[in-house]
C-alpha positions in Angstrom: -5.0 1.7 13.7 -4.3 1.0 10.0 -6.4 -0.9 7.4 -5.8 -4.4 8.2 -5.6 -6.6 5.1 -5.3 -10.5 5.2 -2.0 -11.8 2.8 -1.5 -14.5 1.3 1.9 -15.1 -0.6 0.5 -16.8 -3.5 0.8 -20.1 -4.8 2.2 -19.8 -8.5 1.0 -23.5 -9.4 -2.7 -22.3 -7.8 -5.1 -20.7 -11.4 -5.9 -17.3 -10.8 -9.5 -17.0 -10.2 -11.8 -15.7 -13.0 -12.1 -12.0 -14.3 -9.9 -9.3 -14.2 -7.5 -8.6 -10.9 -6.5 -5.2 -10.4 -2.5 -4.9 -10.3 -0.6 -1.6 -9.0 3.2 -0.6 -8.4 3.7 -0.7 -5.1 6.6 -0.4 -2.5 6.5 -3.7 -0.1 8.1 -4.5 3.4 8.4 -7.9 4.6 9.9 -7.8 8.0 10.6 -11.4 10.1 12.3 -11.7 13.7 15.7 -13.1 14.0 15.7 -16.4 16.2 12.3 -15.7 16.8 11.8 -20.3 17.5 14.8 -20.3 20.0 12.8 -17.3 21.7 9.9 -19.2 21.8 11.0 -22.0 23.2 13.1 -20.1 25.6 10.0 -18.2 26.7 6.8 -18.9 25.0 4.4 -16.3 26.7 6.5 -14.1 27.2 8.2 -13.7 23.8 4.5 -13.7 22.6 3.7 -10.7 24.6 6.5 -8.5 23.6 6.1 -9.1 20.2 2.5 -8.2 20.2 3.2 -5.3 21.8 6.0 -4.0 19.6 3.3 -4.4 16.5 1.0 -2.5 18.6 3.3 0.6 19.7 5.6 0.5 17.1 5.2 -1.5 13.8 1.5 -0.6 13.2 1.8 3.4 13.9 4.6 3.7 12.1 3.5 2.3 9.1 0.3 4.7 9.6 3.0 7.4 10.1 4.5 6.7 6.8 1.1 6.5 4.6 1.6 2.7 4.6 -1.1 0.0 4.8 -0.3 -2.9 7.1 -1.5 -6.4 5.2 -0.9 -9.2 7.7 0.9 -9.8 10.7 2.3 -13.4 10.6 3.6 -14.6 14.4 7.2 -13.8 13.7 7.0 -11.1 11.3 4.7 -8.6 9.3 3.9 -7.3 5.5 3.1 -3.7 4.7 2.3 -1.6 1.3 3.3 1.8 0.1 2.3 4.2 -2.6 5.8 5.7 -1.8 9.3 4.0 -2.0 10.8 6.7 0.4 8.2 6.4 2.8 8.7 2.7 3.0 12.4 3.0 4.0 11.8 5.7 6.2 9.4 3.4 8.4 12.0 0.5 7.9 14.7 2.6 9.4 12.4 4.1 12.2 11.2 0.7 13.2 14.9 -0.6 13.1 16.2 2.3 15.0 13.6 2.1 17.6 14.5 -1.4 18.3 17.6 -0.3 18.9 16.4 1.6 22.0 14.1 -0.8 22.9 16.9 -3.8 22.9 19.4 -1.7 24.9 18.7 -3.1 28.2 17.8 -6.1 27.2 20.5 -9.2 26.9 21.4 -10.1 23.6 20.0 -13.7 23.5 17.0 -12.5 24.6 16.9 -9.4 22.2 13.8 -9.3 19.6 15.5 -8.3 16.3 13.8 -8.2 12.8 15.6 -8.4 9.6 13.5 -6.1 6.6 13.4 -6.4 3.2 11.7 -3.9 0.7 11.0 -3.8 -2.9 9.4 -2.3 -5.5 7.4 -4.1 -7.7 3.9 -4.9 -9.4 1.1 -6.6 -7.5 -2.1 -8.2 -7.7 -4.5 -6.9 -5.4 -7.6 -8.4 -4.4 -9.8 -7.3 -1.8 -7.9 -9.2 1.2 -5.4 -10.4 -0.7 -1.9 -9.2 -2.3 0.4 -11.2 -3.8 2.8 -11.7 -6.9 6.8 -11.4 -7.8 6.9 -8.1 -6.2 5.9 -9.5 -3.0 7.8 -12.9 -3.5 11.3 -11.0 -3.9 10.7 -8.5 -0.9 10.3 -11.9 0.8 13.2 -13.2 -0.1 15.6 -9.7 0.1 14.6 -10.5 3.9 15.3 -13.6 4.2 19.5 -12.5 3.3 19.3 -9.3 5.6 20.8 -9.7 8.7 18.9 -9.3 12.1 19.1 -5.5 12.7 19.6 -4.7 9.1 17.1 -3.0 6.0 18.1 -4.5 2.5 16.5 -2.9 -0.4 16.3 -3.8 -3.8 17.6 -2.2 -6.7 14.3 -1.0 -8.0 13.6 0.7 -4.5 17.4 2.2 -4.4 17.0 3.8 -7.8 13.7 5.7 -6.4 15.6 6.5 -3.2 19.3 7.2 -3.6 18.9 10.7 -4.1 15.8 11.5 -1.4 16.8 10.2 1.6 19.9 11.1 4.1 21.6 7.6 4.4 23.9 5.7 3.0 24.1 2.3 0.9 26.5 -0.9 0.6 26.1 -2.3 -2.6 25.8 -6.1 -2.1 25.7 -6.5 -6.0 23.4 -9.1 -7.8 21.9 -11.9 -6.0 20.3 -14.9 -7.0 17.3 -15.6 -5.3 14.3 -18.8 -4.9 12.0 -19.0 -7.8 12.7 -15.9 -9.3 14.6 -16.1 -12.6 16.7 -12.7 -13.0 19.1 -12.0 -10.3 17.9 -9.3 -7.7 20.6 -5.8 -7.3 20.5 -6.0 -3.2 21.8 -2.7 -1.2 22.2 -2.4 2.7 20.7 0.6 4.4 23.1 2.6 6.4 21.0 5.1 8.2 24.0 7.2 8.6 24.8 8.9 5.4 28.5 8.6 5.8 28.6 4.9 6.6 29.5 4.1 3.3 32.7 5.9 2.9 33.7 5.2 6.4 33.6 0.8 5.5 35.8 2.4 2.9 38.0 4.2 5.2 38.2 1.4 7.3 39.0 -1.0 4.4 41.6 1.9 3.3 43.0 1.6 6.8 43.5 -1.7 6.7 45.4 -1.9 3.8 47.4 0.7 4.6 48.5 -0.9 8.1 49.4 -3.9 6.2 51.5 -2.3 4.2 53.2 -0.3 6.9 53.7 -3.6 8.6 55.3 -5.2 5.6 57.4 -1.9 5.1 58.6 -2.1 9.0 59.7 -6.0 8.8 61.8 -5.5 5.4 63.2 -2.7 6.9 64.5 -4.3 10.0 65.5 -7.6 7.8 67.9 -5.3 5.8 69.1 -3.4 9.2 69.8 -6.8 10.9 72.0 -8.1 7.4 74.1 -5.0 7.6 74.5 -4.9 11.6 75.5 -9.0 11.2 78.3 -7.9 8.2 81.9 -7.7 9.6 83.5 -4.8 9.1 85.5 -5.1 5.9 88.2 -2.4 6.1 90.3 -1.4 8.8 88.0 1.9 10.8 85.0 1.5 8.8 82.2 1.3 11.4 79.0 -0.7 10.8 75.9 1.8 11.5 74.2 1.3 14.6 69.8 1.7 15.1 70.8 5.2 16.4 72.8 6.3 13.7 70.9 5.0 10.9 66.9 6.4 10.8 64.4 3.9 11.2 62.0 3.8 8.0 58.8 5.9 8.6 55.9 3.7 8.3 53.4 4.2 6.2 50.5 7.0 8.4 47.4 5.4 8.8 44.6 7.7 7.5 42.2 9.5 10.1 38.9 8.0 10.9 36.0 10.0 9.2 33.4 12.1 11.2 30.5 9.9 11.3 27.0 11.2 11.6 25.0 8.5 13.4 21.2 7.9 13.7 21.2 6.9 17.1 23.2 6.9 20.1 23.7 3.9 20.9 23.7 2.3 17.6 24.0 -1.7 17.6 26.5 -3.0 15.2 23.8 -4.2 12.7 21.9 -0.5 12.2 25.3 1.5 11.3 29.0 0.9 12.3 29.8 1.8 15.4 31.4 5.6 15.5 35.2 6.2 15.6 36.6 6.9 19.3 36.7 11.0 19.2 39.8 12.7 20.4 40.0 14.0 24.0 37.5 16.9 23.9 39.4 20.4 24.5 38.9 22.7 27.5 35.8 24.7 27.4 37.9 28.0 27.5 39.5 26.4 23.9 35.9 26.3 22.6 33.5 28.9 21.5 30.4 28.3 23.1 27.4 30.6 22.4 25.1 30.5 25.4 21.8 30.3 23.9 19.0 33.2 25.1 17.4 32.8 27.8 14.1 34.1 29.3 13.0 34.4 33.2 10.1 33.2 33.9 8.6 34.0 37.3 6.9 31.5 39.2 3.2 31.1 39.9 0.3 28.3 39.7 -1.9 27.4 36.8 -4.1 24.6 35.6 -1.8 21.8 33.8 -3.6 19.4 31.4 -6.5 19.5 29.2 -9.3 17.1 28.7 -8.9 17.0 24.9 -7.0 13.5 25.1 -6.8 10.9 27.7 -3.1 11.1 28.1 -3.5 14.8 29.5 -5.9 13.9 32.0 -6.7 14.8 34.7 -6.2 18.4 34.7 -4.3 19.2 38.0 -3.0 22.4 39.7 0.8 23.0 39.8 2.7 25.3 41.5 6.1 26.5 39.5 9.3 27.6 41.2 11.2 30.6 38.8 13.3 29.3 36.7 14.4 30.5 32.9 14.4 28.8 29.8 15.5 29.2 25.9 13.7 31.7 24.1 14.7 29.6 21.2 14.8 25.8 20.8 18.9 25.1 20.4 20.0 26.0 16.9 22.5 23.9 14.9 25.1 26.3 15.0 25.0 25.8 18.7 24.6 22.2 18.5 27.8 21.8 16.9 29.7 24.2 19.0 29.3 21.3 21.1 30.1 18.7 18.3 33.0 20.5 17.6 34.3 19.7 21.2 33.6 16.5 20.5 31.1 16.6 23.4 28.0 15.8 21.3 27.4 12.9 19.3 27.3 14.1 15.5 27.7 16.8 13.4 23.9 18.7 12.4 23.0 19.7 8.7 21.0 22.8 8.0 20.8 26.1 8.4 23.0 27.8 10.9 19.5 29.8 12.6 17.6 26.7 11.9 16.4 24.6 15.3 18.7 21.1 15.4 16.4 18.1 15.1 17.1 14.1 14.7 18.4 14.3 18.8 17.7 11.9 21.0 16.9 12.8 24.4 20.4 11.1 25.4 21.7 13.7 23.0 19.9 16.5 24.5 21.5 15.5 28.0 25.2 15.8 26.1 24.3 19.1 25.0 23.1 20.2 28.6 26.4 18.6 30.1 28.6 20.6 27.7 26.9 23.6 28.2 26.9 23.2 31.9 30.7 22.5 32.0 32.0 25.4 29.3 29.5 28.0 31.3 29.9 26.7 34.9 26.0 27.0 35.1 23.5 24.1 35.8 21.7 24.0 32.3 19.2 21.0 32.0 16.3 19.9 30.4 12.9 21.7 31.4 10.7 19.6 33.2 6.8 19.1 31.4 5.6 21.3 34.0 7.8 24.0 33.5 7.4 23.6 29.6 3.8 23.7 29.7 3.6 26.7 32.1 6.0 28.5 29.9 4.0 27.6 26.8 0.8 28.9 28.0 2.3 32.3 28.4 -0.1 33.1 31.6 -3.3 31.8 29.4 -5.5 28.9 30.2 -7.0 28.8 26.5 -6.5 25.7 23.6 -3.8 28.0 21.9 -1.4 30.7 23.4 -3.2 33.7 21.4 -6.8 31.8 22.0 -9.3 29.0 21.3 -9.0 29.0 17.6 -6.4 28.6 15.3 -4.8 31.6 13.3 -2.6 31.0 10.3 0.8 31.9 10.5 1.4 31.8 14.3 2.9 28.2 14.4 5.0 26.1 12.2 3.3 23.1 11.8 1.5 21.5 8.4 -2.1 23.3 8.6 -0.9 26.3 10.3 -0.8 28.7 7.6 1.7 30.2 5.1 5.0 29.8 6.7 4.5 26.2 7.1 6.9 24.2 4.9 9.0 21.3 4.0 11.1 21.8 7.1 11.3 23.8 9.9 11.5 27.4 9.7 14.4 29.3 11.4 13.6 30.0 14.8 12.3 33.2 15.9 10.1 32.9 12.4 6.8 33.3 14.3 5.3 35.6 17.1 6.6 35.2 20.3 4.0 34.1 23.1 3.2 36.5 26.0 6.6 35.5 27.9 8.5 36.1 25.0 9.1 32.6 23.9 9.3 31.7 20.4 8.4 28.0 18.9 6.6 26.8 21.8 4.3 25.1 19.7 5.4 23.7 16.3 8.7 23.9 14.4 10.5 20.9 16.0 9.1 18.4 19.1 11.2 19.4 22.0 12.7 16.8 24.8 11.8 17.6 28.3 13.0 15.7 31.1 10.1 14.0 32.1 9.8 10.0 31.6 6.7 9.1 30.1 3.6 8.3 31.9 0.1 7.4 29.8 -1.4 10.2 31.9 -0.8 12.4 34.8 -2.2 10.1 37.9 0.0 10.5 40.5 2.4 13.7 38.5 4.2 15.8 41.0 2.6 18.9 41.4 5.7 21.1 42.6 6.8 21.4 39.1 9.3 19.2 39.4 10.4 16.6 36.6 8.3 12.8 36.9 11.3 10.4 36.7 11.5 6.4 37.2 14.1 4.2 37.9 13.0 2.0 34.3 12.8 4.7 31.9 12.9 3.6 28.4 10.8 6.3 26.6 10.7 10.2 27.9 8.1 13.2 27.1 8.0 15.5 24.0 6.4 18.7 23.5 5.4 21.1 20.8 4.9 19.2 18.0 6.5 19.7 14.5 6.4 21.2 11.1 5.3 17.8 10.1 2.2 17.3 12.8 -1.3 19.5 12.2 -2.4 22.1 14.7 -3.9 20.1 17.0 -0.4 19.1 18.5 1.1 22.9 19.1 -1.5 23.0 21.6 0.4 23.9 24.9 -1.1 20.8 26.5 -0.4 18.5 23.9 2.3 15.6 24.9 3.8 12.4 23.5 6.8 10.1 24.4 9.0 8.7 22.3 12.1 6.3 23.2 15.2 7.5 24.9 18.2 6.6 23.1 16.5 6.8 19.4 16.8 9.9 17.0 13.9 11.5 14.7 14.1 13.8 12.4 11.6 16.2 14.1 12.9 15.9 17.3 14.6 18.9 19.4 15.0 21.1 22.2 15.6 23.6 24.6 17.5 24.5 27.7 16.5 25.3 31.2 18.2 26.9 34.0 17.5 27.0 37.7 18.0 30.3 39.7 
């Protein structure tokens, strides 16, 4: 795991130690569990186990992945330090969104929800300690954050406002304890359209109230006219049918929202507006992914390179078809245009779609099946590895040594980049499949299991009743070459989106 250091918040009344103390400018994350005392009182041992599991499986790995250092866990919280404000905020968002998925099946009163505050400031660094106003401000911001949300200081906001695809809601200047000057605070909205949507809701509310007011005034005027006696013989009083009713002010339509999780908690991002009824498949243009037919056969699945890939076992695969490429942004957005997928993807049309959850991938497969009358699905983990190997048993499909320009990963050669290359940018494997290693992580049908003990031998998906995580294959453009091996496998929360996650589809004959 990452570097673990002790933390002391620092008593400002204590004299500093003799000698110079190194200082540094750093981004600090402070996290704290809401209602921790109540949860401990209700189930002390169970809550402690759950907290430690989250620290081990989520918080520490997320900090390491985003190039930070864990300073300390504090029983009901944690403190971490980062060189990059961007990575600090990204880490905070990932932690909160993962917790949404983990809490989805937990009763509301039993959920572990973190408040997170992030600040950029000067800190004093000692061998086993950091302290200073930079830490204190982060702690105060965390204290005013709502459960499940990320609050950041104005100093962080100025550094990241054009670098992370998300929204921000200004909460104004806040006076916080023991800090002389007010602190500008922002709430992070992982959905980039959330700020606009918040404004839209306010505008819609004002328009609605205005419409009601006009209707009341119009109804009063109409009642007055109807109540008046006829002043002249033959003069007629207009009836409601003869007098046009005042037209209410139209309410602005809700904006489309690009969410970060398929089942967002109100504490993470505003709930998306109810979509209009989906048009019939015939009214929506649908591009079927190009498929490659795979002949059945047997192969040795797994490897001894990692404990999760053991034991190596013989698996028999039935014939099936699998996408020649991962699903692209253009293909995904056809589903989004039909209101069958939860968000509109950004990026080049020929790039692989990313930032999708396993649940999102299932929505796309269901849409494609309905539109084409074919049974599209995600491949099983065994099918994916069989297809990725292309009939080989070497470390990579092209051999045992890494070769430049064969896959899209951060140390795979000149084509490696800060974003995934368009599909088909690298050579196909012997089965004619592109990007079966690198590019984007790819969801498969199977639930996550820590190894292959008890795995099916017939190539079917390994599912289960309690399946909060699913398997990812391929590695991504952000991973190193170890991840592009056909045997490499990983797991991630079922309902949580992540920027490197995509998928490809399969068909049974």
